[in-house]
N, C-alpha and C positions, 0 to 999 in steps of 0.2 A: 398503465397508471403512473409509472415512473420512467422518466428518460434518464438513462445511465450513460454518462460520458466516460469513455474507457479506452485504455490501450492494454495489451497483454504484457503487463509488467508486474512486479511484486506489489506495487501500490494499487494498481488496478485490481489485482486478485483479492485484496483485503475486502473490498466492498462487494465484489462478485460473490465471494463465499457467503457473506451475510444475506444477500438477496436470494441466493439459492437455498440457504438453510431455512429462511423464513417462507419460502415458496411464494415470494411476491412477484406480481406481474410487472415486467419491465421491458423496455425497448433499449437495446444497446446501440450507442452511437460511437463507432470506432474512430478515434482521432489519429491521424497520421502525424505523429509528433515530429518526425524528421522532415516533414514538409511544412510544418508551422501551423497546423490546424488550431493549435492551442492559443494562437495569438489573434484569431478571428474575433472581431468586436462582439459578435453574438455570444461566443463562448466566454469572453472576458466578463460579460455581464453576469454569468453564472459562477465563474471561477476567476476572481480578480488576480490570483497568483499565476494564472496561465499554466496550471498543472492539472493532471488527472489524478484521482477520480473526482467526479462531481455528479450531482443528480438534480433533477427537478421532479418534485412529487406533485402530481396533479390532483391528488386526493389526500391532502394532509389531515392530520387530526384536527378536530374542531377548535382547539385552542389557537391554532394558527390562522384561523379564518378560512374563507372559501377560495382564495386565490392560490395559484401554484406556489410552492415553496422551493427555492433552490438552496443547496447545501454544498459547500466545497470543503476540502481537507478530509482525509480518510478517517481520522479520529472523530471529528465532528459528525461525519456521515454515519459512522457506526453507532454513535450515541443516539443520533436522531432516529435511526431505524430500530434500535433497541427500545426506545421509548414509544415509538409508533406501534410496535408489535407486542410490547411487554414480554420480550424474549431475550435471552442470552446476556442479561445484565442484572446483577442483584438489585433488589428493591429496598433492602434494609440499609440503614445509614452506614454501618461499618462496611458492608459489602460494596456499596456504591463508592465509598471512599477508596477502597482497595482497587476497584475497577478503574477509577480515575487515575490512581497512581501508576498502574501498569499501562494504561493507554498513553499517559504522558511520558512514561519511560520509553515506550516504543517510538513515539513520534519525535522525541527529543534526544534519544540516545541510539537505540538499535537501528532504526531506519536511516537516519543521516549517516552514521558510521558505515553501515553496509552499502549505502548508495555511493559514498565516496570510494570505498574499496572496489566496488564494481567499476567505477570510472577508471581507476588506475589499472585494474586487471584487464579490462576489456577495451578501453577506448583511448587511454593516454598514448601519445606518440612514443615510439621506441626511444629509449635513452632517458625518458622522463618518468619512469614508473617506479624506480627503486625506493625512493624515500616515501612516496605516497602509499605504496603497497605495504611497506613495513609499518608505517604510522597507522593506517586504517585497518590493516590486518590485525594488529595488536588490539585496536579498539573493538573490532568485530569479535575477537576471541574473548575480550573482557566482558562483552555483553552476553556471549554464550555462557560464561561462568556465572553471571548474575542469574540468568534463566535456569541454569543447572541447579543452583541453590534453591530457587523458588519452587522448582518441580520435585525436589526431594520429598518423597512420600506422597506425592500428589499425581493424579492422572492429567490434570490440567492446571493452568496458572492459578486459578481461583478455586481449585478443587472441582467445581462444576465447569463444564464447557461454556465458554463465554466469548464475547467480542474481544477480550484480551488475547485469547488464543488465535482468533481470526486475524488480528492485526499483526501479531508477532510471527505467525507461521511462514508467510511468503518469503521473508528474508532468510529464514533458516532452511526452507525448502531448497533454495539455490546455493547452499553452502559449498557444494562441490565445484560448481562453475566459478565460485569466488575463490577457489583454491584453498578453502578452509576444511579442516577435518573435524568430524564429530567424535573421533575415537576417545577423546578425553572427556566427553560430555555424554555419558550413557543415558542419563535422564532425558536430555534434550533429544537424543537420537530416537529413544522410544516414543517420546511425545510427537516428534515429527512423523514417525511411522503411523502412529495412532490417527493423527489428523489426515494423513495422506490417503487413508482408506475410506474416509467419509465421502459418500456420493456427492454432496454439495461441493466439497473441496475439489473433487475430480472434475466436476462440471465447470467450476470456476477457472481452474488451471487450463482447461481445454477451450475456454471461450476465445474465439479468434486466434487459436494457437498457430495457425498457418501464417498469420501476419507477424508473429513474434520476431522472426529473424529475416523477414523480407526486406531487402534493400538496407541492410544494417549500416547505420551511420557511425562515423567516428569523428574524433576531434579534427582530423585533417580534411574531411570532406563535407562537413556540415557545420556551418556557422550559426544555424538556427538553434541547434541543441547545445552547442558548446561555446564557452567563453562569452556568455550572454552579458548584456549590460542593459541600462535603462533604455537604450535605443530600440530594443526589441518591443517595447511597449508604445512606441510612437505610432500615431495613427497615419495611415497612408492618405496623403492629401487628395489622391485621386479616387479614393473609395467613396 
């Protein structure tokens, strides 16, 4: 019923967790990002930003009509699925406000800072890593500190498990590969371990796991993923 456009990355895991938690029927379409699948015209109609995750729901709620509904951007997808299933998001006004705050915090702060840190740790050319790693390593830790304060006395970000946990977890899950330590963030470490034990999270992390490091691209060997510009969106006149 749902076409799920995915790659095994932290951003892909966010939505995979929700789909698994809700037990929704979905078909996974693995995008080969290093080969430019995300710039295909058919995918750009679903995800204009040429990023995963994205989905097409072929059985949307009645309010959307009978035609398939496409959704892009992880925060929007999680909200859409929460509303579709009436699960994992508060329905009262205060609770919904808080959920939106933490969703926007993740997509505007934690995610971008962690993504930039990942770039400088894993992909930047030798000799061009130092400033970026210091800058974004500090921002990554700052966001860990924000999360640590929020989790004080709570099992989950909003007390009850929600899409806020699902969206924030993946970038904390890979803290070690990002060369970040959770030693100074015991609440975050305990929360990470709590989520890591959930069957839906395990299934999501394992989705196309074998493809995760296959043919790993870097800034020196792949102009499709790195140093992008508007030219990446130009239509191929021969297509």
